C-alpha positions as CSV (number, residue, x, y, z in Angstrom):
1,M,11.9,10.2,12.9
2,R,13.9,7.1,13.8
3,T,15.3,4.4,11.5
4,L,14.2,0.8,12.2
5,P,16.9,-0.4,14.6
6,S,17.6,-3.8,12.9
7,M,17.4,-2.5,9.3
8,T,21.1,-2.5,8.6
9,A,21.8,-5.8,10.2
10,D,18.9,-7.7,8.7
11,T,18.5,-6.3,5.3
12,G,21.7,-4.6,4.3
13,E,21.8,-1.2,2.8
14,L,18.7,-0.1,1.1
15,T,19.0,1.7,-2.3
16,H,16.4,4.2,-3.4
17,L,14.2,3.3,-0.4
18,R,14.0,4.6,3.2
19,L,12.5,2.8,6.1
20,E,11.7,4.8,9.2
21,R,9.6,4.5,12.4
22,P,7.9,7.9,13.0
23,S,5.9,6.6,16.0
24,D,5.2,3.4,17.9
25,G,3.9,0.7,15.7
26,V,4.0,2.8,12.5
27,V,6.5,2.2,9.7
28,L,7.1,4.8,6.9
29,L,8.5,3.4,3.6
30,T,9.7,6.2,1.3
31,L,10.5,5.6,-2.4
32,D,13.7,7.7,-2.6
33,N,14.9,8.3,-6.2
34,P,13.4,11.8,-6.8
35,D,15.8,12.5,-9.8
36,Q,13.9,9.8,-11.7
37,R,10.5,10.5,-10.2
38,N,10.9,7.4,-8.0
39,A,10.8,5.1,-10.9
40,M,10.9,1.4,-9.9
41,S,14.5,0.6,-10.6
42,D,16.1,-2.8,-10.1
43,E,17.8,-1.5,-7.0
44,M,14.6,0.0,-5.5
45,T,12.8,-3.3,-6.3
46,A,15.4,-5.4,-4.5
47,S,15.4,-3.0,-1.5
48,W,11.6,-3.1,-1.4
49,V,11.6,-6.9,-1.2
50,R,14.1,-6.9,1.6
51,A,12.2,-4.3,3.6
52,V,8.8,-6.1,3.2
53,D,10.5,-9.4,4.2
54,Q,11.7,-7.8,7.4
55,L,8.4,-6.1,8.2
56,A,6.4,-9.3,7.6
57,G,8.2,-10.9,10.5
58,D,8.0,-7.9,12.9
59,R,5.0,-8.2,15.2
60,S,5.6,-4.7,16.6
61,V,4.5,-3.3,13.2
62,R,0.8,-2.2,13.3
63,A,0.5,0.1,10.3
64,V,2.6,1.0,7.2
65,V,2.6,4.2,5.2
66,V,4.1,4.3,1.7
67,T,5.0,7.6,0.1
68,G,7.5,9.1,-2.4
69,E,10.4,11.5,-2.0
70,G,10.1,14.8,-3.8
71,S,7.3,15.8,-6.2
72,A,6.2,12.3,-7.3
73,F,4.8,9.2,-5.6
74,T,6.2,7.0,-8.4
75,S,6.2,7.2,-12.2
76,G,6.1,3.4,-12.3
77,G,8.4,1.1,-14.3
78,Q,11.4,2.6,-16.1
79,L,10.6,3.1,-19.8
80,D,14.1,2.3,-20.9
81,W,13.9,-0.9,-19.0
82,L,10.6,-1.8,-20.7
83,A,12.1,-1.2,-24.1
84,S,15.5,-2.7,-23.5
85,E,14.9,-6.1,-25.1
86,P,12.9,-5.7,-28.3
87,D,14.1,-9.1,-29.6
88,A,13.3,-11.1,-26.5
89,S,10.8,-13.9,-26.6
90,V,7.5,-13.7,-24.9
91,D,8.5,-16.4,-22.5
92,A,11.7,-14.5,-21.6
93,L,9.8,-11.3,-21.0
94,R,7.2,-13.1,-19.0
95,D,9.9,-14.6,-16.8
96,R,11.2,-11.0,-16.3
97,M,7.9,-9.3,-15.6
98,L,6.3,-11.8,-13.1
99,P,9.1,-11.4,-10.5
100,F,8.8,-7.6,-10.8
101,Y,5.0,-7.7,-10.3
102,R,5.3,-10.0,-7.3
103,A,8.1,-8.0,-5.7
104,W,6.0,-4.9,-5.5
105,L,2.8,-6.6,-4.7
106,S,4.5,-8.3,-1.8
107,I,3.2,-5.4,0.4
108,R,0.0,-7.4,0.5
109,R,1.9,-10.0,2.5
110,L,1.7,-7.6,5.4
111,E,-1.2,-8.4,7.6
112,V,-1.4,-4.8,8.9
113,P,-3.3,-1.9,7.4
114,T,-1.2,-0.1,4.7
115,I,-1.7,3.4,3.5
116,A,-0.5,4.9,0.2
117,A,0.2,8.6,0.8
118,V,0.2,9.7,-2.8
119,N,2.2,12.9,-2.6
120,G,2.4,13.4,-6.4
121,P,1.9,11.6,-9.7
122,A,1.2,7.9,-9.4
123,I,1.3,6.5,-12.9
124,G,1.0,3.0,-14.4
125,A,2.7,0.5,-12.1
126,G,3.0,3.3,-9.6
127,L,-0.7,3.6,-9.3
128,C,-0.9,-0.2,-9.1
129,L,1.4,0.0,-6.1
130,A,-1.0,2.5,-4.4
131,L,-4.0,0.2,-5.3
132,A,-2.2,-2.7,-3.6
133,C,-2.4,-0.8,-0.3
134,D,-5.5,-0.9,1.9
135,M,-6.1,2.9,1.8
136,R,-5.0,5.7,-0.4
137,F,-4.7,9.4,0.5
138,A,-3.8,11.9,-2.2
139,V,-2.3,15.4,-2.0
140,E,-4.3,18.0,-3.8
141,G,-3.3,18.0,-7.5
142,A,-1.8,14.5,-7.5
143,K,-2.2,13.0,-10.9
144,M,-3.1,9.3,-11.2
145,G,-3.7,7.1,-14.2
146,V,-3.0,3.8,-16.0
147,P,-2.0,4.9,-19.5
148,F,-0.6,1.5,-20.5
149,T,-2.3,1.3,-23.8
150,Q,-1.0,4.7,-24.8
151,L,2.5,3.1,-24.7
152,G,1.3,0.0,-26.6
153,L,1.3,-2.0,-23.4
154,H,-1.3,-4.3,-21.8
155,P,-1.8,-3.3,-18.1
156,G,0.5,-5.1,-15.6
157,M,1.1,-5.6,-11.9
158,A,-2.4,-7.0,-11.3
159,G,-3.9,-3.7,-12.4
160,T,-6.8,-5.5,-14.1
161,F,-7.7,-7.0,-10.7
162,L,-6.8,-4.1,-8.4
163,L,-8.4,-1.2,-10.3
164,P,-11.9,-2.8,-10.7
165,E,-11.8,-3.9,-7.1
166,V,-11.3,-0.3,-6.0
167,V,-13.4,1.8,-8.5
168,G,-15.7,-0.8,-10.0
169,H,-15.7,-2.3,-13.5
170,A,-17.2,0.6,-15.4
171,A,-14.8,3.2,-14.1
172,A,-11.8,0.8,-14.6
173,R,-12.7,0.3,-18.2
174,D,-12.9,4.0,-18.7
175,L,-9.5,4.6,-17.1
176,F,-7.7,1.7,-18.8
177,L,-9.1,2.1,-22.3
178,T,-8.7,5.9,-22.4
179,G,-5.5,6.1,-20.4
180,R,-6.8,9.5,-19.1
181,I,-5.4,11.0,-15.9
182,V,-7.5,11.9,-12.9
183,Q,-6.9,13.9,-9.7
184,G,-8.6,15.6,-6.8
185,D,-12.3,15.5,-6.6
186,E,-12.7,13.1,-9.5
187,A,-10.3,10.6,-7.9
188,L,-12.3,11.0,-4.7
189,R,-15.6,10.5,-6.4
190,L,-14.4,7.4,-8.2
191,G,-13.2,5.9,-4.9
192,L,-9.7,5.8,-6.2
193,V,-8.6,7.6,-3.0
194,S,-10.5,8.0,0.3
195,R,-9.1,11.4,1.2
196,V,-7.7,14.4,-0.7
197,L,-5.5,16.5,1.6
198,P,-3.7,19.9,1.4
199,R,0.0,19.7,0.5
200,E,0.9,21.5,3.7
201,G,1.0,18.8,6.4
202,F,0.0,16.0,4.0
203,L,2.4,13.4,5.2
204,D,1.9,14.3,8.8
205,E,-1.8,13.8,8.4
206,A,-1.3,10.3,6.8
207,L,1.1,9.4,9.6
208,A,-1.4,10.6,12.2
209,V,-4.0,8.3,10.7
210,A,-1.5,5.4,10.8
211,A,-0.7,6.2,14.4
212,D,-4.4,6.1,15.2
213,I,-4.7,2.7,13.5
214,A,-1.6,1.5,15.4
215,A,-3.3,2.4,18.7
216,R,-6.2,0.0,18.0
217,A,-6.2,-3.6,19.1
218,P,-3.7,-5.3,16.8
219,I,-5.3,-8.7,16.6
220,A,-8.7,-7.3,15.7
221,S,-7.1,-4.9,13.2
222,R,-5.1,-7.6,11.5
223,L,-8.2,-9.9,11.2
224,T,-10.3,-7.1,9.9
225,T,-7.6,-6.1,7.3
226,L,-7.5,-9.7,6.1
227,A,-11.3,-9.9,5.9
228,L,-11.4,-6.9,3.6
229,R,-8.5,-7.8,1.3
230,D,-9.0,-9.0,-2.3
231,G,-12.5,-7.6,-2.6
232,G,-13.7,-9.1,0.6
233,H,-15.8,-12.2,0.9
234,A,-17.4,-13.9,-2.1
235,S,-20.8,-14.2,-0.4
236,I,-22.6,-13.3,2.8
237,E,-22.4,-16.9,4.0
238,R,-18.6,-16.8,3.6
239,A,-18.5,-13.5,5.5
240,L,-20.6,-15.1,8.3
241,Q,-18.3,-18.2,8.5
242,W,-15.2,-16.0,8.7
243,E,-16.8,-13.7,11.3
244,A,-18.0,-16.7,13.4
245,M,-14.3,-17.7,13.6
246,A,-12.6,-14.3,13.8
247,Q,-14.9,-12.6,16.3
248,P,-14.5,-15.4,18.9
249,I,-10.7,-15.1,18.5
250,T,-10.9,-11.5,19.5
251,L,-13.4,-12.2,22.3
252,A,-10.8,-14.5,23.9
253,T,-8.1,-11.8,24.0
254,E,-6.9,-9.7,26.9
255,D,-7.2,-6.7,24.5
256,L,-11.0,-7.1,24.5
257,Q,-11.0,-6.9,28.3
258,E,-8.8,-3.9,28.2
259,G,-11.0,-2.2,25.6
260,I,-14.1,-2.7,27.8
261,R,-12.3,-1.5,30.9
262,A,-11.1,1.6,29.0
263,A,-14.6,2.4,27.8
264,K,-16.0,2.1,31.3
265,E,-13.2,4.2,32.7
266,K,-13.5,6.8,29.9
267,R,-9.8,6.6,29.0
268,A,-7.7,5.5,26.0
269,P,-7.1,1.7,25.9
270,R,-3.6,0.3,26.0
271,F,-3.6,-2.7,23.7
272,E,-0.8,-5.3,23.9
273,G,-1.8,-7.7,21.1
274,R,-2.7,-10.5,23.5
């Protein structure tokens, strides 16, 4: 697996985060602080922002996979950080939390499909990060939940938008108000994840899906990703208006002609993003 060539020059040293290119068009972001179960430290947060900033300007990126090092995806925000200012005003705390939320949700700036490879527990803000991705695959036994109220907290990091979007309002109320943890078949049934995979070969499988996505026509893939973000279109008419613009864009590409030629010649297409 090779490191993104310009990473050091463009973003400086990354702390508690690795950025690698396992195959053409695919980027792997690994939350890398396993001793603290990949909790979202200040250092990791700053590194995340720098990495996303670089990826957002890199047109060679066609799919992104996010995972955690060690046994956890991420345990979310650090508890000592959350409790470190008991006397702070509401305004001061709000000014502290909004940048944190926006930093991690910046992955939604990327116009390419993103996959959360949930390799272990994804709790609180950690699950919200997974929810911010376009797809979620979970390893067997991975625990997921939003137990904010058990800590005396209101949910954060756009959880009250992201979770209902993914699992529906009834299931989101259940998960938020009880704080219970789900995994495996229940997570799959709820739609919290789209695949539950064996631990052996888990990341390889997620990367293989990303490589398959990266091999698709990138303009069509980007436009489709954007069409499905934030719950999709508000109405069928808005969907038709978007598609009446987006489909002609792809009809005018060289990639479409290549796709048609490849289908006729019964071979894999070679898309160039033009």
